[in-house]
C-alpha positions in Angstrom: 0.0 0.0 0.0 1.2 3.5 -0.8 1.6 5.9 2.1 1.6 9.1 0.2 -1.8 10.2 1.4 -0.8 10.0 5.0 1.7 12.9 4.7 -1.0 15.5 3.9 -2.8 14.7 7.2 0.2 14.6 9.5 2.4 17.3 8.0 1.9 20.5 10.0 4.0 22.6 7.5 2.1 24.0 4.4 3.5 22.7 1.2 5.4 25.1 -1.0 3.9 26.0 -4.4 6.0 27.1 -7.3 4.5 30.4 -8.7 7.4 31.5 -10.8 9.6 28.7 -12.0 11.7 31.1 -14.2 12.6 33.2 -11.1 12.9 30.2 -8.9 10.6 31.8 -6.3 8.4 29.6 -4.1 5.7 30.7 -1.7 3.5 28.9 0.8 -0.1 28.5 0.0 -2.1 27.3 3.0 -5.4 27.6 1.2 -4.2 25.2 -1.6 -3.0 22.8 1.1 -6.4 23.0 2.8 -8.2 22.3 -0.4 -5.9 19.3 -1.1 -6.5 17.8 2.4 -10.3 18.4 2.0 -10.4 16.6 -1.3 -8.3 13.7 0.0 -10.7 13.4 3.0 -13.7 13.3 0.7 -12.1 10.7 -1.5 -11.3 8.6 1.6 -14.9 8.7 2.8 -16.3 7.9 -0.6 -13.9 4.9 -0.8 -15.1 3.7 2.6 -18.7 4.0 1.4 -18.1 2.1 -1.8 -16.0 -0.5 -0.1 -18.5 -1.1 2.7 -21.3 -1.4 0.1 -19.4 -3.9 -2.0 -18.3 -6.0 1.0 -21.8 -6.3 2.5 -23.3 -6.9 -0.9 -20.9 -9.8 -1.7 -20.9 -11.2 1.9 -24.6 -11.1 2.5 -25.2 -12.1 -1.1 -23.4 -15.4 -0.5 -25.7 -16.0 2.5 -28.7 -15.4 0.3 -27.3 -17.6 -2.5 -26.8 -20.4 0.0 -30.4 -20.2 1.1 -31.6 -20.1 -2.5 -29.5 -23.1 -3.5 -30.5 -25.0 -0.4 -27.2 -25.0 1.3 -25.0 -25.7 -1.7 -22.7 -22.8 -1.0 -22.2 -23.8 2.6 -20.1 -22.2 5.4 -16.8 -22.5 3.4 -18.3 -20.7 0.5 -19.7 -17.9 2.7 -16.4 -17.6 4.4 -14.4 -17.4 1.2 -16.9 -14.8 -0.3 -16.4 -12.5 2.7 -12.6 -13.0 2.9 -12.0 -12.5 -0.8 -14.2 -9.4 -1.0 -12.4 -7.8 1.9 -9.0 -8.7 0.5 -9.7 -7.3 -2.9 -11.3 -4.1 -1.5 -8.4 -3.4 0.9 -6.0 -3.8 -2.0 -8.1 -1.4 -4.2 -8.8 1.3 -1.6 -6.0 0.9 0.9 -4.0 3.7 -0.6 -7.0 6.0 -0.6 -8.7 5.5 2.7 -6.8 2.7 4.5 -9.5 0.2 3.7 -11.3 0.0 7.0 -14.9 -0.9 5.9 -15.7 -1.7 9.5 -16.7 0.6 12.4 -14.9 -1.6 14.9 -11.6 -1.0 13.0 -12.1 2.7 12.8 -13.0 2.9 16.5 -9.9 1.0 17.4 -7.8 3.4 15.3 -9.5 6.3 17.0 -8.5 4.9 20.4 -5.0 4.4 19.1 -5.0 8.0 17.7 -4.3 6.7 14.2 -7.1 8.7 12.6 -8.6 12.1 13.2 -11.8 12.1 15.2 -13.8 14.0 12.5 -12.6 11.8 9.7 -13.2 8.7 11.9 -16.8 9.7 12.5 -17.3 10.2 8.7 -15.9 6.7 8.1 -18.3 5.1 10.5 -21.3 6.9 8.9 -20.0 5.8 5.5 -19.7 2.2 6.7 -23.3 2.1 8.0 -24.7 3.8 4.9 -22.9 1.5 2.6 -24.2 -1.6 4.5 -27.8 -0.3 4.4 -27.6 0.4 0.6 -26.2 -3.1 0.0 -28.9 -4.7 2.0 -31.6 -2.7 0.3 -30.3 -3.7 -3.1 -30.1 -7.4 -2.1 -33.7 -7.1 -0.9 -34.7 -5.8 -4.3 -32.8 -8.2 -6.5 -33.5 -11.5 -4.6 -37.0 -13.0 -4.6 -39.0 -12.2 -1.4 -39.1 -15.9 -0.4 -35.3 -16.1 -0.5 -34.4 -13.0 1.5 -37.2 -13.7 4.0 -36.0 -17.3 4.5 -32.4 -16.0 4.9 -33.6 -13.1 7.0 -31.6 -10.9 4.6 -28.4 -12.3 6.0 -29.0 -10.8 9.4 -26.7 -12.6 11.9 -28.1 -14.6 14.7 -26.6 -16.6 17.6 -26.8 -20.4 17.5 -29.5 -21.9 19.8 -26.8 -23.2 22.2 -24.9 -19.9 22.4 -25.7 -17.4 25.2 -25.5 -13.7 24.7 -22.3 -13.5 26.9 -20.7 -16.3 24.9 -21.7 -14.6 21.6 -20.0 -11.4 22.7 -16.9 -13.2 23.7 -16.7 -15.1 20.4 -17.2 -11.9 18.3 -14.6 -10.1 20.5 -12.1 -12.9 20.1 -12.5 -13.2 16.3 -12.2 -9.4 15.9 -9.2 -9.4 18.1 -7.6 -11.9 15.7 -8.6 -9.8 12.7 -7.1 -6.6 14.1 -3.9 -8.4 14.9 -3.7 -9.4 11.2 -4.3 -5.7 10.2 -1.6 -4.4 12.5 0.8 -7.2 11.7 0.5 -6.9 7.9 -0.6 -3.3 7.2 0.8 -1.2 10.0 3.9 -2.8 11.3 6.6 -1.9 8.8 8.7 -4.9 9.7 6.3 -7.3 8.1 6.1 -8.1 4.4 3.1 -6.6 2.6 0.6 -8.7 0.7 -2.0 -6.1 -0.1 -5.2 -7.0 1.8 -5.0 -10.8 1.2 -3.5 -11.7 4.6 -6.4 -9.8 6.2 -8.9 -11.4 3.9 -7.6 -14.9 4.8 -7.8 -14.1 8.4 -11.5 -13.2 8.0 -12.1 -16.4 6.1 -10.5 -18.4 8.9 -12.5 -16.6 11.6 -15.8 -17.3 9.8 -14.9 -20.9 9.4 -14.0 -21.1 13.1 -16.8 -19.1 14.6 -19.5 -19.0 11.9 -21.6 -21.8 13.4 -21.6 -20.0 16.7 -22.3 -16.3 15.9 -22.0 -16.0 12.2 -18.5 -14.7 12.5 -19.5 -11.2 11.7 -16.7 -9.1 13.3 -18.2 -5.9 11.8 -21.1 -3.9 13.2 -22.0 -2.5 9.8 -22.3 -6.0 8.4 -24.9 -6.7 11.1 -26.6 -3.3 11.0 -27.5 -3.0 7.3 -29.4 -6.3 7.0 -31.0 -5.8 10.4 -32.4 -2.4 9.3 -33.7 -3.7 6.0 -35.2 -6.9 7.4 -36.5 -5.4 10.7 -34.8 -8.2 12.7 -32.9 -6.7 15.6 -32.5 -9.8 17.8 -29.2 -9.7 19.8 -28.0 -6.8 17.5 -25.9 -5.4 20.3 -23.8 -8.5 20.4 -22.4 -7.6 17.0 -21.5 -4.1 18.2 -20.1 -4.8 21.7 -18.1 -7.9 20.7 -16.3 -6.5 17.7 -15.6 -3.1 19.2 -14.2 -4.6 22.4 -12.0 -7.1 20.5 -10.8 -4.5 18.1 -9.9 -1.9 20.8 -8.2 -4.6 22.9 -6.1 -5.8 20.0 -5.1 -2.2 19.1 -4.0 -1.5 22.7 -2.0 -4.8 22.9 -0.2 -4.2 19.6 0.4 -0.5 20.2 1.8 -1.0 23.7 3.6 -4.3 23.6 4.5 -5.3 20.0 4.8 -2.2 17.7 8.4 -0.8 17.7 9.0 2.5 19.3 12.4 3.3 18.0 14.4 2.8 14.8 16.6 0.3 16.7 13.5 -1.8 17.7 12.2 -1.6 14.1 15.2 -3.5 12.8 15.0 -7.2 12.2 16.0 -9.2 15.3 19.3 -10.3 13.8 20.3 -6.7 13.1 19.3 -5.3 16.5 22.7 -5.4 18.2 24.6 -2.9 20.3 27.1 -2.5 17.5 27.1 0.8 15.7 27.6 -1.0 12.4 24.6 -2.5 10.5 24.2 -4.2 7.2 21.2 -2.0 6.6 22.0 1.5 5.4 20.9 4.3 7.7 18.7 5.9 5.0 16.9 2.6 4.5 16.4 2.2 8.3 14.9 5.7 8.5 12.7 5.1 5.5 11.4 1.8 6.8 10.6 3.1 10.3 7.1 4.7 9.7 5.1 2.7 12.2 3.3 5.8 13.5 2.3 6.9 10.0 0.9 3.7 8.5 -0.7 3.6 5.1 -3.6 1.7 6.7 -4.7 4.6 8.8 -4.9 8.4 8.4 -3.1 9.8 11.4 -2.8 13.2 12.8 -3.4 15.3 15.9 -6.9 15.0 17.3 
């Protein structure tokens, strides 16, 4: 993922604009910088809206297809549909918005101060609107008997799962998902694979917890279908669990795992007390950008 968009949010100095190349004179244009930041913010919110819409459409659509085909898709097919959709969408929009598509992820980054509060609020609204639009379209395109039988993909707890257990399962699955996000998209020490490591994590979580809670890990994924179907049973489980799990994972990774110095950011075999290193100093400095990850839009609150 490219991290060029992050600099405009975290750089406190206005960019210089060349107004007379022949004379070599450069002046600061704070208004131009402000317009650039505003445009990037709008682009990021639109990307989150589109990404959330497509993620919910594909994910819930797989649930509807499974009902229509009398279980032919199965839990593995539903898990793969969600995971692939998330992987591709993060790869597409990661450089534009960070590719959250999930209010729990955005809230965790707000707690970790990796996104401005105003922009984070806009992200969450975009996630919910995208999910609602997707559920509405699915209700229109699928026959009534299908979406009613599938409850429009609205998640529900298994009969043997209590509310407390459901919250715990959703929290644990989302904790795993956020660790994957931090480990592959934020921590600069790890190799980058676009969004596919994160998508595979979601697939694994749905396979592991889908029979218990649906393996939602995303309040917007639960909210959109619930609003369009009118089924609100245990809806709070899919808000409390993912948010708690996401925030806990962010706190753990930020405080215990993420490097806090250039020395810590080096691979273990290079982190010695010797002043010499096989990694050039310029490369070390360029690689240490953990606090300005391309997966989040950071800045002072």
